[in-house]
C-alpha angles and dihedrals in degrees: 000000000000100000108216096027092053092049096047097040095249094131127188102243108173122182133174093281111019143054128197126275117243122225103213094184092055092050092047091049092048092050092042089227097162093048093045090048091056092045093050091044093056087054091045090242117189101037121232091254096047116115102181129082121263124242093262092050091049090051090054092047091047093053091053092040091057091054091045092051092050091050092051092048092052090046090054091049092050092047091049089053091050092049090051091051092049092045091051091050092050093050116106127254095256092121092058092048089049089052090053094046091045091051092051091047092049090051089051092050091047090049091055091045094050092042089056088054090050094047094075093048091044091051090051091053091048092049094050092045091053091050092048093048092049091048092050092047093048094048096035094241126163128190130001123323125256111280117256112258110247111265094228090057092050093047092048092051093048092049090048092052090044095056096038093055091042093053096043095045091040089066090057094049097041094078094062101031120102091225094049119214094355093053092044093050091047091052091047093050090057090052090047091052091054093048094048095045094048093046096046096046092044090051091054093048094045090065089075089078087074092063120093114250134069095250094056092046091052091051092049096046092042090053090051093048094046090049093053092046096045094044094050093044094045096047093044088052090051090051092049089047089056090051093048091054088068092073107009140057122259095265094044092046091055092056092045092049092056093047094047092047090056098042105030109010096171096044095104113157107199139049091230090058092050089050089051090052094049094046091051092049091048094050094048090045092055090046090051092053091047092052091047093051099037089095134012112304088245110073116233095018094104094049094050093046092048091048090056093046093048093048090051091050090050090050091048091055092049090046092053091048091050092048091048091049091051092047091050091049090048092052091046093052091046091052092048090051092051091049090051091050091048089051089051091051090048089053089053092051091048091049093053090046089050092052091050094044098048093068093048092047092048094049092047091050091051090052091045094050091049091050093045091053089051089050091053091052091047090055091048091049091053089057094043095048092052089044093050094052093050101043126091096202129067116277119253116263095245089067086081092055124088120227115251125200120218113277115251121197108215100152117146113250118227088222087072091058128111124243111252094223094038098081095048091046091048092052091053089044091054091053092047092048091048092052091044092049094050090046092050093046090049091052091048091050093050090046090052093049091048089054090069123080106245123229089252090054091050093048090050090052095251094132099136114122109265119251116267095220085119089075087082087052089054091052090050090049093052090047090054090051094049095043112105092234094140118058133169118249112265103236110168097198113108123215112221132170089264090054092052090054090049092049094058106109117241116239096244129125113256132191119236089256092053090049089052092052092048091050092052092044092053096039091109092040102051121167108266095222136005135177095257095051092048092049090052091049093236091148 
């Protein structure tokens, strides 16, 4: 970028407080100024009347001018950065307030969204509770239903009865069966299956007599009557079948058993047949009782109760998910608010650093520009001295004139300064806004959670949608956030780079009284930052 300096490794490396040194001898050697001066002098170039610079002089000026231009450009860039920092620091706290209001609004939107999800589940709970209450009122029921008997216990009991009856009755049939014990047991198992099935199903259906209403009572009593009739008839037929096997074949015994059951049902001729009858009645009776007590004596009570419990459990899961979602959103908004406040504090630190650095940068640039102009004139003098020695004619009059670069006004305007009380007021404002924001977000979160029906409310039957009178509370909350209740102190003093230099304490010994006076004198002009305050994290 800088021609010679880039080629020779003498790079322009500006920082906030320093500019590069210039090696005049290296530049003069690279441009061959002394040699070119002698060559031009022998030719009496420039002429005595000439008033413009020679090519060699222009080359020297151009080399220095390039470096000067780069320094000014970098200075402008740095100053623009400083002005941006100061401008950011002097901006109001609207962004933070917007963050707070946005967080409250997002919590409100999330509340409505989650409440819509809960509405369906809440309506299901309410519907099932209404059905259950109507069912309890109609059938004069109080309290929960009888618990369902575990399925494994019921299945175990049925299998036990099935095999017990099959084995016992199998002994009675084995004597007359062609397959002996195996055939007798197989025949008895079929009879046992019929007894158990009839008894269990009849027990379930008989429960309908406990329901209010004539139709249900008829079904229940009819089931009980049919069970008694079928059980007695079936087991009497089995007993007569056992008797008939004593003197007839299987097919003949079956016909005789049906006829005897219809004409002389109690005319059973052997003890074994009576035992067969009693065992069958016992097994079907136990099965009947098991079917009757498998569920609550009132049919449908268990299902309605379980529907309510399941719907409440479903609502509880959705409620927990909604509360967790709101809590996550609350934490996210709180973190964003803290990040915004930290960014604001960082802007304040950068602004103070910019105020302090502008003066140093300006002073260093002034020194650099003065030195660079001297360097340009040194290079020109090297050429002119060699030219003067070699020439035979008088030197032109402009040889006695130094080269001047165009004046550039880069002074720091006081209008770009920073109010002395502004930073301190802004720091307190940041803390106040932070506390206010967290408090407002907390209130919004609690308000959102309170808008949901709790699980306890749902269990107690309070499933109606909560009143939305709190919308006015939300509007009041947003009004509080947007109200300009917190303002920075209006200190009209402006902090400029010159002020920062003046504020630096002199290294002189002071008495306690003097220190007190100085403290009072500078009470309105406190240092913006110091090592102790930064270590304590006050900013």
